[in-house]
Phi, psi and omega in degrees: 000316182290324176298319179295322177293324174295316175297331177290323182289319179296316183296323180292317180302312182292329182294321183258001174287162184260110176273359188253128180247137179296324181197138182216135171241144183232129177228130174247120175258110184265128181261160183303326184272008177095348178290146183232131172264119182261120181236124182244138168237124185234132168258116184282151176260352179213105187272006181265348185232156181298147170264136180265123175233123174278135181228155181291165184298322183253041176296135181230151179055049182287131183229127171234122186214171178269187184287350177260003176089008178277139181294144175245139183295129183209165172214154181253129179227113173048057176067020180233138174265128175254110182255126185255096186296331183066226183270355183289150183262347178217133178251126175244129178240139177213149177194163179246147183204144171266358190279353187264348181242159174216164186225131178230104186070239183258357183268122172264146178225125176262127179237126184211142178246130185211145177278354180225163173305150184217147178260139179241121178251110180274168181291163178296149181069019179274149174231125180288132179243346181194145180224146186277343183205166175291121184292155176281333182199145173226130179215105182059238181269009181256126183236133167253119183259148179286163181302158176124186177279106184240157174219150178226119181256143188202159169235155178256110184275122179046063176304131179292136177281154176299326181292341180273352177293167176301120191288135171280158181301331179292314180290330179292320176297323172294321182288341177266011178092012182288348186296324182292312180293325182289329182296325181290319178292320179302308185297319182293319179297312183291324174296318174300320177296312182289331178294318178291323187268338186231027169065039170097350178275155187240087184277351180267008181297319175301316178297323181286331177293323176300312187295313190268335189234342186288138174262007179274353181252143176286162185294323181289335177296309177301322180293315185298315181298316181300318179302316179296319175303315184290347187235035173079011173092001184204137180198161180284154179297322178295325180292321182287318183300317180293323182291327178273341176074039185244154179294160180299314184293324180291318176297319177304315185281331175302312181295324174303311180298321177294320177302311181296332175276002176076016181274327182226167171237132177267126179252110183277126175250180184292319185241346187208141177266144181238153181241127184232133179298142171265136179287000000 
């Protein structure tokens, strides 16, 4: 009975929601690992009813905001966003997903369906090998495709490795053997902090064992945890990502792994997420 009532509510919401948009722009930013950031800009034609936006099954880090970056109320029902624009004149939606790309050998293929033209920004060093339709515009690795069910196939020539990026000061220290010297300083600092904050107890000992000895952590995870230790146990995701020189999607998945292992806590803010060490 409850299930039938829920289905009835969903049907009513969709019946009165607005499937027609006065204007919509779509941009897809494709990363080397196949993840895609989808960015939508929508001008609603009727602000009294919800806007319907379909999203992939594995959409992550969904953000709905106005032109000033203020959050807009929304809910997710069966893979669909119901957005309540209120008085705002522009709605911006963004999310990450691995569902839009597939790989066969060295060839990646992006598949996307849109009712309006959409822009695709491929990774650097990409070479297009096939298109489902004649593009409206091509400029470097940016392609504007016409509406419809479209696909873009490409390969990445000599994809840059993380270690080839501009080295941050943190990574240079580690590369020069500073990890051994730094470990002693970290332990001394952390013990002193915990003695002063927790009456002499050292709650971070388990954490430090993971950082310095565990083979179950990837190198970038150890670097991220070390960065947190050196910066008081808390920092923004963007700050850590920039310090390590890694892409946003790689960093996002790294923080999720660390959270699942119980090493950090992710604090979600309106415009920025923070990462905090667990004691």
